[in-house]
Structure formats: C-alpha cells, structure tokens
C-alpha positions in Angstrom: 13.8 42.2 -37.0 15.0 42.9 -33.4 11.4 42.4 -32.0 11.0 39.2 -34.0 14.4 38.0 -32.7 13.3 38.7 -29.2 10.0 36.9 -29.6 11.6 33.8 -31.0 14.2 33.6 -28.1 11.3 34.1 -25.6 9.4 31.2 -27.2 12.6 28.9 -26.9 13.2 29.9 -23.3 9.5 28.9 -22.5 9.8 25.6 -24.4 13.0 24.9 -22.4 11.4 25.9 -19.1 8.4 23.7 -20.0 10.4 20.7 -20.9 12.1 21.0 -17.6 9.0 21.1 -15.7 7.2 18.2 -17.2 9.1 15.5 -14.9 7.7 17.1 -11.9 4.2 15.8 -12.8 5.3 12.2 -13.3 3.5 10.9 -10.2 0.0 10.7 -11.9 -2.8 8.4 -10.8 -5.8 8.1 -13.2 -8.4 5.7 -12.7 -12.1 5.0 -13.8 -15.1 2.8 -13.3 -15.4 0.3 -16.1 -18.3 0.7 -18.3 -19.0 -3.2 -17.9 -18.8 -4.2 -14.1 -20.3 -7.6 -14.9 -17.5 -10.0 -13.9 -18.3 -12.2 -16.9 -17.4 -9.8 -19.3 -14.2 -8.3 -17.8 -11.8 -7.3 -20.3 -8.6 -6.9 -18.4 -6.4 -3.6 -19.5 -8.7 -3.1 -22.6 -6.9 -6.1 -24.3 -8.1 -9.3 -26.1 -6.3 -11.5 -23.6 -7.7 -14.9 -23.1 -9.4 -15.5 -19.8 -9.2 -18.5 -17.7 -11.4 -19.8 -14.7 -9.5 -20.4 -11.3 -11.1 -22.1 -8.5 -10.5 -20.2 -5.2 -10.7 -21.6 -1.9 -12.4 -20.0 1.0 -9.3 -19.7 2.9 -7.9 -17.2 0.1 -10.2 -14.7 1.9 -7.5 -14.5 4.7 -4.3 -14.2 2.7 -2.7 -11.3 0.7 -1.8 -7.7 1.1 -5.3 -6.2 1.3 -6.4 -7.7 4.6 -8.4 -5.8 6.9 -7.5 -6.4 10.5 -9.2 -4.5 13.3 -11.4 -5.1 16.3 -14.0 -6.7 14.1 -11.8 -8.8 11.9 -9.0 -10.8 13.5 -5.8 -12.1 11.9 -6.0 -16.0 10.9 -3.0 -18.1 11.0 -2.8 -18.4 7.1 -3.0 -14.6 7.2 0.7 -14.2 8.4 3.2 -13.6 5.7 5.4 -16.6 4.9 8.5 -14.7 4.4 8.9 -12.7 7.8 12.5 -12.5 8.6 14.7 -11.0 11.3 15.9 -7.8 9.6 19.0 -7.6 12.0 20.3 -10.8 10.2 19.6 -9.6 6.7 21.9 -6.6 6.4 21.1 -6.3 2.6 17.5 -5.3 3.5 18.7 -2.6 6.0 19.4 0.3 3.5 18.3 3.9 4.1 17.1 3.2 7.5 18.1 2.1 11.2 16.6 -0.5 13.5 15.7 0.3 17.1 16.9 -3.1 18.2 18.1 -6.5 16.8 14.7 -8.1 17.2 12.8 -6.2 14.4 11.0 -8.8 12.2 9.1 -8.0 9.0 7.9 -9.4 5.7 11.3 -9.7 3.5 9.1 -8.3 0.4 7.7 -5.4 2.5 11.4 -4.6 3.7 12.6 -4.4 0.3 9.8 -2.0 -0.7 10.6 0.1 2.4 14.2 0.3 1.7 13.4 1.4 -1.8 11.3 4.1 -0.4 13.8 5.3 2.3 16.6 5.3 -0.4 14.5 7.5 -2.5 13.9 9.8 0.4 17.6 10.1 1.2 18.1 11.5 -2.1 15.8 14.5 -1.4 17.5 14.9 2.0 15.4 13.1 4.2 17.5 10.5 5.7 16.8 9.7 9.5 14.3 6.8 9.4 14.1 4.1 12.0 12.0 1.1 12.4 10.7 1.0 15.9 8.5 -2.2 15.5 7.6 -4.6 12.9 5.9 -8.0 12.8 4.8 -9.3 16.1 4.1 -12.8 17.3 0.6 -13.0 19.2 2.6 -13.7 22.4 4.3 -10.5 22.3 1.3 -8.6 21.1 -0.4 -9.9 24.3 2.2 -8.8 26.6 2.0 -5.3 24.8 -1.7 -5.1 25.2 -1.4 -6.0 29.0 1.2 -3.5 29.6 -0.2 -0.4 27.5 -3.7 -1.0 27.7 -6.8 -0.8 25.0 -6.1 3.0 24.6 -2.6 2.3 23.0 -2.6 -1.1 21.8 -5.0 -4.1 20.5 -5.3 -7.5 21.8 -3.2 -10.4 20.2 -4.6 -11.4 16.8 -6.3 -8.1 16.2 -3.2 -5.9 15.3 -1.9 -5.5 11.8 1.5 -6.0 13.3 0.5 -9.7 13.6 0.5 -9.8 9.8 4.0 -8.8 8.8 2.7 -6.1 6.5 2.9 -3.3 9.1 5.6 -1.3 10.8 6.3 1.5 13.1 8.5 4.2 11.7 10.3 6.9 13.6 12.9 9.4 13.2 16.4 9.3 14.8 16.0 13.2 15.5 12.6 14.0 16.8 9.0 13.0 17.0 7.5 11.5 14.0 4.6 14.1 14.1 7.3 17.0 13.8 10.1 15.2 11.7 10.6 15.7 8.1 10.5 11.8 7.9 6.9 11.8 8.9 5.9 14.5 6.5 7.7 12.9 3.6 5.8 9.5 4.3 2.5 11.2 4.5 3.2 12.7 1.0 5.2 10.0 -0.8 4.6 6.6 0.8 1.8 5.9 -1.6 4.3 5.7 -4.7 5.9 2.6 -2.9 2.7 0.8 -2.2 2.5 1.9 1.5 -0.3 3.8 3.3 -0.5 5.8 6.5 -2.9 3.4 8.1 -4.4 5.7 10.6 -4.7 9.2 9.4 -5.6 12.2 11.3 -9.0 12.7 9.6 -10.0 9.2 9.7 -10.2 8.1 13.4 -14.0 7.8 13.0 -13.6 5.2 10.4 -10.6 3.1 11.8 -11.4 3.5 15.2 -7.7 4.1 16.0 -6.2 7.5 17.1 -3.9 9.3 14.5 -0.6 7.5 14.2 1.8 9.3 11.9 4.4 6.4 12.6 2.3 3.4 11.5 2.4 2.5 8.0 1.0 -0.4 6.1 1.9 -1.9 2.9 -0.9 -2.7 0.3 0.9 -2.4 -2.7 0.3 -0.4 -6.1 -2.2 0.6 -7.5 -4.2 0.5 -4.2 -2.1 2.7 -2.3 -2.2 5.4 -5.2 -5.9 5.0 -5.3 -6.5 5.5 -1.6 -4.3 8.5 -1.8 -6.0 10.1 -4.8 -9.5 9.5 -3.3 -8.5 10.1 0.4 -9.8 6.7 1.5 -8.8 4.7 4.5 -8.5 1.0 4.2 -11.8 0.2 5.4 -13.3 2.8 2.9 -11.2 1.5 0.1 -12.3 -2.0 0.5 -16.1 -0.8 0.6 -15.5 1.1 -2.6 -14.4 -2.0 -4.4 -17.2 -4.1 -3.3 -19.5 -1.4 -4.7 -17.8 -0.8 -7.9 -16.7 -4.5 -8.5 -14.4 -3.4 -11.1 -12.2 -0.4 -11.9 -9.2 0.5 -14.0 -6.3 2.7 -12.9 -3.3 4.0 -14.4 -0.2 5.0 -12.3 2.7 6.6 -14.1 1.5 5.3 -17.3 1.2 1.7 -15.9 -2.2 0.3 -16.6 -4.1 -1.9 -13.7 -7.5 -3.4 -13.4 -8.7 -4.4 -10.0 -11.9 -6.5 -9.6 -13.7 -7.7 -6.5 -15.3 -11.2 -6.2 -17.6 -12.3 -3.4 -16.5 -15.8 -2.1 -18.8 -18.3 -0.7 -17.3 -21.8 -0.2 -15.5 -22.4 -3.4 -16.1 -20.0 -6.5 -14.4 -19.7 -9.9 -12.9 -16.2 -10.7 -11.8 -15.0 -13.9 -7.9 -14.3 -14.5 -6.1 -13.5 -17.8 -3.8 -16.3 -18.9 -0.9 -14.0 -20.4 -0.8 -11.0 -17.8 0.5 -11.0 -14.3 -2.0 -10.9 -11.6 -2.2 -11.0 -7.9 -5.1 -12.3 -5.7 -5.6 -11.2 -2.1 -8.5 -11.8 0.3 -10.0 -8.8 2.1 -10.5 -10.9 5.4 -14.2 -10.4 5.4 -16.0 -11.8 2.3 -14.2 -11.8 -0.9 -11.0 -11.4 -2.9 -9.5 -9.0 -5.1 -7.7 -9.6 -8.2 -5.2 -7.1 -9.5 -4.2 -7.3 -13.0 -1.2 -5.2 -14.5 1.1 -5.1 -17.5 
C-alpha cells in the first residue's frame, strides 16, 4: 500500500509541475499554406463569412505598415504615417522608456505598441530603454546623410525613419549590442508587432550592416511569421507574393494573409463581418490581413 501511495503522490506532483510549465509555452506561432491559393476562392479563417469586393486605388501600394523602403524603393508622401506626434508632448505615451531629447517623433500607434512592449520587459527586470531617434523629416534625413555619409545613413526619402514606423532604441546603461535591452528585443519584439529590421545574418539581403538598435513596426501576425521563419522584410514580402494566401495562428488568434498584385485599380476580396487591414508593399501590390 505504501508503494501505491507513493506512486499516487508522484503522479500528483508531476501533474502539478506540468500544469505550471504550460504557461511558458503560450507564445506559439502556427501557420500554413492554404490549400486553395486562388484569390477568387478565399475562405477567410475557415469560416463561411460573406465576401465583398473593394476597389483599391493604385496609391494604396504606398500606404500601410508593410512598406519596403530601401535604396531601391523610396518613401512616397502618402507613405508617411498620419498620426506622427512629438512624444515629449504626449507624456501618456512615454511609459517604460526614456527619450534622448525633446524632439523625438513617432507614429502614435507605434509608440503605444512600443510602450506596451517595454512595460512587459520591465516586469522581467529589463527597464533601461531609450529612444534615440524616431520619425525624421526629409530635411533632417538629408542633413544626417551629409554628416554621416552613405556608410551610416541613407539619403532623404530612402530611410525607414521617414515613415514614422521605425525607431532607434538604446539602453541608458551600455551599448545596445551588449545590453540586456538589446537581447530582450531580439527575442521578444515580435510578440508586439516589431522586427529587428537589420539582423546580423541578413546583411546580404537588406544591404545594411547589423543594427541591434533599429526596430520597425509591421504588426501581427507578420512579425511572428518573420521571426518563426527567420525572414527579413524583403524575404517576407517575396514569400507572400509566392504563396499568395497563408493562414497563421498566434497565441490561438487566427489570421489570414493574402497578397494582391495591383495594376491601376483592381478589386480585392474582403470579408464583410471580420476585421481586416490593408497595406501596400511599396512595390507592386497590397497585403490584406484578416483576423478574428
């Protein structure tokens, strides 16, 4: 009887331990290529939602969170985020981090997501985040380019900083490449819609040297898929163009991502009763992201 009692106690302990371990695995990303990639037959999120056609103007290619900006694809005037604000004047947005100076600007939506991310990091003991640079006007970018040269800056209109979606993040304690803040961002930024835009192993793809401080907002599920598949933004946009339609599940929340090639004005299919976002890629098409 003592043996059976011990075994029963052991089973209870194992069950309790497994129950406590489970939450550690909540950050899950699952995705698949949809069996039907034909855009005329998209079944968003596996539901029977009614679908409607939306006319998309060509300038939609240059708007949204998934724009590719580099030496080949410049920022268009309509690409600049409309909610760019001076963070120093919006104290409610400065939570979990500090500002290098009172001139830092950023998309308000991106700032809120960044604050949510740094607040989460603070709960894990990582609390010395600093924004060194955010949105830059073309004139400011031009001055920076002239001062620093092509090895360390991009010409005006060819930098992500001209969008309002990117920011340079530092640590108040040490270099970002050595700081806990830098390591935390590399491991966790994707959970909040951010990517490390210029990773160490992607310099041949991005054409930019490793920058552990430069992060870019793309939103979920895109950041999660890019992290899971180890894709730079250039590679991810090519992946979407190739697959046309994929489904993803991030922490049990379902998404459908569909690429549409746009020439002049073309109709795209969106669900009537589900939330969706449309972003151009700044090249030749738009991406429709639908989620519950």
